[in-house]
C-alpha positions as CSV (number, residue, x, y, z in Angstrom):
1,M,-73.1,-30.3,42.7
2,R,-72.7,-28.4,39.5
3,N,-73.8,-25.2,41.1
4,T,-71.4,-25.7,44.0
5,T,-68.4,-26.1,41.5
6,R,-69.4,-22.9,39.7
7,A,-69.5,-21.1,43.0
8,I,-66.0,-22.2,43.9
9,I,-64.5,-21.1,40.6
10,A,-66.2,-17.7,40.8
11,A,-65.0,-17.2,44.3
12,A,-61.4,-18.0,43.2
13,I,-61.6,-15.5,40.3
14,V,-62.9,-12.8,42.6
15,A,-60.0,-13.5,45.1
16,A,-57.3,-13.4,42.4
17,A,-58.6,-10.4,40.5
18,P,-56.8,-7.7,42.6
19,R,-53.5,-9.4,42.2
20,L,-54.0,-9.8,38.4
21,L,-54.9,-6.1,38.1
22,L,-51.8,-5.1,40.1
23,A,-49.6,-7.3,38.0
24,A,-51.0,-5.8,34.8
25,D,-50.3,-2.2,36.1
26,A,-46.8,-3.0,37.2
27,P,-43.9,-1.9,34.9
28,A,-42.2,-4.7,32.8
29,A,-38.8,-5.9,34.1
30,P,-36.0,-4.1,32.2
31,A,-34.3,-6.0,29.4
32,P,-30.8,-7.1,30.1
33,P,-28.2,-4.7,28.5
34,P,-26.9,-5.8,25.1
35,V,-23.5,-7.5,25.0
36,P,-21.1,-5.1,23.4
37,G,-19.6,-6.3,20.1
38,L,-16.0,-6.1,19.0
39,S,-16.6,-2.9,17.0
40,D,-18.2,-1.3,20.1
41,L,-15.2,-2.2,22.2
42,L,-12.7,-0.9,19.7
43,T,-14.7,2.4,19.3
44,G,-14.7,2.8,23.1
45,W,-11.0,2.2,23.3
46,G,-10.3,4.6,20.3
47,L,-8.7,1.8,18.3
48,T,-8.9,1.0,14.6
49,V,-8.1,-2.4,13.2
50,S,-7.7,-3.4,9.6
51,G,-6.2,-6.2,7.6
52,D,-5.7,-7.6,4.2
53,I,-4.8,-10.9,2.5
54,A,-3.5,-11.1,-1.1
55,A,-2.4,-14.2,-3.1
56,S,-1.5,-14.5,-6.7
57,Y,-0.3,-16.5,-9.6
58,Y,1.6,-15.0,-12.5
59,H,3.4,-16.2,-15.6
60,S,5.9,-14.4,-17.7
61,N,7.7,-15.3,-20.9
62,G,11.0,-14.4,-19.1
63,Y,12.4,-13.6,-15.7
64,P,11.6,-9.9,-15.2
65,G,13.2,-9.7,-11.8
66,S,16.7,-10.7,-13.2
67,A,18.6,-8.2,-15.2
68,S,21.3,-8.6,-17.7
69,P,24.9,-8.0,-16.7
70,D,24.8,-5.3,-19.4
71,S,21.7,-3.7,-17.9
72,P,22.2,-0.4,-16.0
73,V,19.6,-1.4,-13.5
74,A,19.1,-4.4,-11.2
75,S,15.4,-5.3,-11.7
76,F,12.2,-4.3,-13.4
77,R,9.8,-5.8,-10.9
78,E,9.4,-5.2,-7.2
79,F,7.1,-8.0,-5.9
80,D,6.4,-10.1,-9.0
81,A,10.1,-10.9,-9.7
82,D,9.9,-14.7,-10.4
83,H,9.2,-16.5,-13.7
84,D,6.2,-18.7,-13.0
85,S,4.9,-18.6,-9.5
86,F,2.1,-19.0,-7.0
87,Q,2.7,-16.8,-4.0
88,L,1.2,-15.3,-0.8
89,D,1.8,-11.7,-1.6
90,E,0.8,-10.4,1.8
91,A,-1.1,-11.1,4.9
92,G,-1.2,-7.9,6.9
93,L,-2.7,-6.5,10.1
94,Q,-2.8,-2.8,11.1
95,I,-3.7,-1.5,14.5
96,G,-3.9,2.2,15.3
97,Y,-4.6,4.4,18.2
98,Q,-4.5,7.9,16.7
99,P,-6.5,10.5,18.6
100,K,-6.8,14.0,17.1
101,T,-5.1,15.4,20.2
102,G,-2.4,13.7,22.3
103,I,-0.2,10.7,22.0
104,G,-1.0,7.7,19.9
105,G,0.6,5.1,17.7
106,F,0.3,2.8,14.7
107,V,1.6,-0.7,13.9
108,D,1.5,-2.4,10.5
109,I,2.8,-6.0,10.3
110,I,2.9,-8.2,7.2
111,A,3.9,-11.7,6.2
112,G,4.5,-13.3,2.8
113,T,6.6,-12.6,-0.3
114,D,6.2,-8.8,0.0
115,A,7.7,-9.0,3.5
116,Q,10.7,-11.1,2.3
117,I,11.4,-8.5,-0.4
118,L,11.1,-5.6,2.0
119,N,13.5,-7.3,4.4
120,E,16.0,-7.7,1.7
121,A,15.7,-4.0,0.7
122,E,15.9,-2.8,4.3
123,T,19.0,-4.9,5.1
124,N,20.9,-4.7,1.8
125,G,20.2,-8.3,1.1
126,S,21.5,-9.7,4.4
127,S,18.0,-10.8,5.6
128,S,14.9,-12.2,3.8
129,G,12.6,-13.1,6.7
130,A,8.9,-13.8,5.9
131,V,7.6,-11.3,8.4
132,D,8.3,-7.5,8.3
133,V,7.2,-4.6,10.4
134,R,6.1,-2.3,7.5
135,Q,5.2,0.6,9.8
136,A,5.5,1.2,13.5
137,Y,5.6,4.7,14.9
138,L,4.5,6.9,17.8
139,Q,2.3,9.9,17.0
140,Y,1.7,13.2,18.7
141,A,-1.1,15.5,17.5
142,T,-2.1,19.0,18.6
143,G,-4.3,21.3,16.5
144,P,-3.1,21.3,12.9
145,L,0.3,19.6,13.7
146,T,0.9,15.9,13.7
147,V,4.4,14.4,14.3
148,I,5.3,10.7,13.9
149,A,8.5,9.0,14.9
150,G,9.5,5.5,13.9
151,K,9.2,3.6,10.6
152,Y,6.7,4.7,8.0
153,V,6.1,4.4,4.2
154,T,7.3,6.9,1.7
155,L,5.5,10.0,0.5
156,A,6.6,9.4,-3.1
157,G,4.5,7.8,-5.8
158,A,1.0,7.0,-6.9
159,E,1.3,3.3,-5.8
160,V,2.0,1.8,-2.4
161,I,3.3,-1.4,-0.9
162,N,-0.1,-2.7,0.3
163,P,-1.6,-4.5,-2.6
164,S,-5.2,-3.9,-1.5
165,Q,-4.7,-0.1,-2.0
166,N,-3.5,-0.4,-5.6
167,T,-5.6,-0.7,-8.7
168,N,-3.1,-2.9,-10.6
169,F,-1.4,-6.2,-9.5
170,S,2.1,-5.3,-10.7
171,R,3.9,-2.2,-9.6
172,S,5.1,0.5,-12.0
173,L,8.6,1.0,-13.2
174,L,8.7,4.3,-11.3
175,F,7.7,2.5,-8.1
176,T,10.5,-0.1,-8.7
177,E,13.3,1.9,-10.1
178,L,13.0,5.4,-8.9
179,E,11.0,5.6,-5.7
180,P,11.8,4.5,-2.1
181,L,9.7,2.1,-0.1
182,D,9.9,3.2,3.5
183,H,11.9,5.4,5.9
184,T,12.9,5.4,9.6
185,G,13.0,8.8,11.2
186,V,10.7,11.7,12.2
187,R,8.0,13.3,10.0
188,A,5.9,16.4,10.8
189,T,2.7,17.3,8.9
190,Y,1.0,20.7,9.3
191,A,-2.4,21.4,8.0
192,V,-2.2,25.0,6.7
193,S,-5.9,25.0,5.8
194,D,-8.6,22.6,5.0
195,T,-7.1,22.2,1.5
196,V,-3.3,22.5,2.0
197,S,-0.9,20.5,4.1
198,V,2.9,20.7,4.2
199,I,5.3,17.9,5.4
200,L,8.9,18.0,6.6
201,G,11.0,15.1,7.9
202,V,14.5,13.6,8.4
203,N,15.3,9.9,8.2
204,N,18.1,7.4,7.8
205,G,17.6,7.1,4.0
206,W,15.8,5.0,1.5
207,N,14.5,1.7,2.9
208,W,17.1,1.8,5.7
209,V,15.9,0.9,9.1
210,A,19.1,1.5,11.1
211,G,22.2,3.6,10.4
212,S,22.3,4.7,6.8
213,S,23.2,3.3,3.3
214,S,26.4,1.5,2.9
215,G,29.4,3.8,3.0
216,A,27.4,6.8,4.3
217,E,27.0,6.0,8.0
218,G,25.6,8.9,9.9
219,S,24.3,10.6,6.9
220,K,20.6,11.6,6.9
221,T,18.0,12.2,4.2
222,G,15.7,15.1,4.2
223,E,12.1,14.9,3.0
224,F,9.5,17.5,2.1
225,G,6.0,17.2,0.9
226,A,2.9,19.2,0.1
227,T,-0.7,18.3,-0.7
228,W,-3.4,20.5,-2.2
229,T,-7.0,19.3,-2.4
230,P,-9.2,22.2,-3.4
231,N,-12.3,20.1,-4.0
232,K,-13.4,16.5,-4.4
233,I,-12.6,16.5,-8.1
234,F,-8.9,17.4,-8.1
235,S,-5.8,16.9,-5.9
236,L,-2.1,17.4,-6.3
237,A,0.7,16.0,-4.1
238,A,4.5,16.8,-4.3
239,A,7.4,15.1,-2.5
240,G,11.1,15.5,-2.4
241,Y,14.0,13.5,-0.9
242,F,17.7,14.7,-0.7
243,G,20.5,12.7,0.9
244,K,23.5,10.4,0.3
245,I,23.6,6.7,-0.8
246,D,27.3,6.5,-0.4
247,D,30.3,8.6,0.6
248,G,30.5,11.3,-2.0
249,V,27.4,10.2,-3.9
250,D,24.3,12.3,-3.5
251,Q,20.8,11.2,-4.4
252,S,17.7,13.3,-4.9
253,L,14.1,12.7,-6.1
254,I,11.3,15.0,-7.0
255,D,7.9,13.4,-7.3
256,F,4.4,14.7,-8.4
257,V,1.1,12.9,-8.3
258,G,-2.1,14.6,-9.7
259,T,-5.5,13.0,-9.4
260,Y,-8.6,14.1,-11.4
261,N,-12.0,12.6,-10.8
262,V,-13.6,13.1,-14.2
263,T,-16.9,11.5,-13.2
264,S,-18.0,9.3,-10.3
265,A,-16.9,6.3,-12.4
266,L,-13.7,7.6,-14.1
267,T,-10.5,8.8,-12.4
268,L,-7.3,9.9,-14.1
269,I,-3.9,9.9,-12.2
270,V,-0.5,11.2,-13.4
271,N,2.7,10.3,-11.6
272,T,6.0,11.8,-12.7
273,D,9.5,11.5,-11.1
274,F,12.9,13.2,-11.6
275,E,15.9,11.5,-9.9
276,Q,19.5,12.5,-9.9
277,F,22.8,11.0,-8.7
278,S,25.8,13.2,-8.4
279,G,29.3,13.4,-6.8
280,E,32.4,11.2,-6.8
281,G,32.2,8.0,-9.0
282,T,29.2,9.1,-11.0
283,G,31.2,10.8,-13.8
284,G,29.0,13.9,-13.4
285,A,25.3,14.2,-12.7
286,V,23.2,11.2,-13.8
287,H,19.5,11.8,-14.4
288,L,16.6,9.4,-14.5
289,D,13.0,10.4,-15.1
290,G,9.7,9.0,-16.1
291,F,5.9,9.3,-15.9
292,A,3.0,7.0,-15.5
293,L,-0.7,7.6,-16.5
294,Y,-3.5,5.7,-14.9
295,E,-7.1,5.5,-16.1
296,N,-9.4,3.8,-13.6
297,Y,-13.0,3.2,-14.7
298,G,-15.8,1.6,-12.6
299,I,-18.0,-0.3,-15.1
300,S,-20.5,-1.3,-12.4
301,D,-20.7,-2.0,-8.7
302,A,-19.0,-5.4,-9.3
303,W,-16.7,-4.7,-12.3
304,R,-13.8,-2.2,-12.9
305,V,-10.9,-1.8,-15.2
306,S,-7.6,0.0,-14.7
307,V,-5.1,0.9,-17.5
308,R,-1.5,2.1,-16.9
309,E,0.8,3.5,-19.5
310,E,4.4,4.3,-18.5
311,Y,7.7,5.7,-19.8
312,L,11.0,5.5,-18.1
313,N,14.2,7.2,-19.2
314,D,16.9,4.9,-17.8
315,L,20.3,6.3,-17.0
316,G,20.4,8.2,-20.2
317,V,21.2,5.2,-22.4
318,G,17.7,4.3,-23.5
319,H,14.1,4.1,-22.3
320,I,11.6,1.5,-21.3
321,E,7.8,1.6,-22.0
322,E,5.2,-0.5,-20.4
323,G,1.4,-0.9,-20.7
324,T,-0.8,-2.7,-18.2
325,I,-4.5,-3.5,-18.2
326,T,-6.2,-4.9,-15.0
327,T,-9.8,-6.0,-14.7
328,G,-11.3,-6.3,-11.2
329,Y,-14.4,-8.3,-10.2
330,T,-15.9,-8.0,-6.7
331,P,-18.3,-10.9,-6.2
332,V,-18.8,-10.2,-2.5
333,K,-18.1,-7.2,-0.3
334,N,-14.4,-6.7,0.6
335,F,-13.1,-9.4,-1.8
336,E,-11.8,-8.7,-5.4
337,I,-10.4,-11.0,-8.1
338,R,-8.0,-9.3,-10.5
339,A,-6.7,-10.4,-13.9
340,E,-3.8,-8.5,-15.4
341,L,-1.9,-8.4,-18.7
342,R,1.4,-6.4,-18.9
343,Y,3.8,-5.7,-21.7
344,D,7.3,-4.1,-21.3
345,K,9.5,-2.9,-24.2
346,A,13.0,-1.5,-24.0
347,Q,14.1,0.9,-26.7
348,Q,17.8,1.2,-27.7
349,M,18.7,-1.6,-25.3
350,D,18.6,-5.3,-26.4
351,K,20.0,-7.1,-23.4
352,I,17.5,-6.1,-20.8
353,F,15.0,-8.9,-19.9
354,L,16.3,-12.3,-19.0
355,R,14.4,-14.7,-21.3
356,E,16.0,-18.1,-20.8
357,L,18.4,-19.5,-18.2
358,P,21.5,-21.6,-19.1
359,N,20.7,-25.3,-19.3
360,G,24.0,-26.4,-17.8
361,T,25.8,-27.1,-21.1
362,D,29.4,-25.9,-21.2
363,G,29.5,-22.5,-22.9
364,D,25.8,-22.1,-22.8
365,D,24.8,-18.5,-22.0
366,P,21.5,-17.0,-20.8
367,I,19.3,-15.5,-23.5
368,Y,18.0,-11.9,-23.2
369,A,15.4,-9.9,-25.0
370,N,14.2,-6.4,-25.2
371,N,10.6,-7.1,-24.2
372,N,8.6,-9.0,-21.5
373,L,5.0,-10.2,-21.4
374,E,3.2,-11.2,-18.1
375,F,-0.2,-12.5,-17.2
376,A,-1.4,-12.5,-13.5
377,L,-4.4,-13.5,-11.4
378,Q,-4.8,-12.2,-7.9
379,G,-7.3,-12.4,-5.1
380,V,-7.4,-9.6,-2.5
381,Y,-9.5,-9.6,0.7
382,K,-9.5,-6.6,3.1
383,F,-11.4,-5.6,6.3
384,S,-11.6,-2.8,8.7
385,L,-13.0,-2.3,12.3
386,P,-14.9,-0.5,13.6
């Protein structure tokens, strides 16, 4: 019986052997194709997507966004204008299709306090919606020439509206008092060489989406710019704006930004502005000027520090100085926590910074001072695809 069983098993093996050998020699079935990820799809479509979220808390010993009736300017803060506030600075999304040749476009939408302030600036205070289209333009590129038409941010200044692209929490006095935010019009950029580009454009004016500034309907503002980047260590950018802010009142701005990468860890930036108002109602030419110096130092992969010193000559009646130190900590990729201390001091002008509001008592007046101290904490998250 045992011999019979062995014989049956042996016969089965001999019969199956050819099939087993053929199966071993046959090629393996192809693996299913990988499912494309979002980055793969965006790359295939030629799209770029990026975004940012910034939220903050800041405390001041006064109200830096509210000026004295005797002050020649309206505000000393752009986006941190309140006294003691938690706020969503910005939640932004940017989508671009910008081929090197042909037609493309770019859209940049933000929500939060920054959007409210931009809406007020762009509508002369008639709107303060919590959502703003910071940029939206069509683009045409061919060879060294790129032309955009629509709404876009200014050429002037070392700082920008997007908080994730700045090294400090607060904006400089130059950013707030002398420089525009955005423009609506047409801008052409021509790459003369690998190191030099020139920019020419015409727009509706400073921060003006439709029409022009009040009293100067139909008037346009011209812009020019140039950049020189001879190497990875040094770069220089210049920008100029010339137009009207009212019938008979001309406004011009010349702006320079120089960047010097001293080492891989230390970068120095200098920003200087020269602004002039002239024409009817100004009593002659009125000049404003100032400069800001930035020292940005990377202590380690996780820690950095940014120092800003600034001087602003305000309408020829005095000057303001400010110093800011910001420490940044990056615990995980794409997220940074910032702590900032800022001090402003006005020379030759006492009634500048609103210190205390009236308490409602008859005859009670607000109290002003010539200095302001602010502390801020901010968290910034950003991403980009692909």
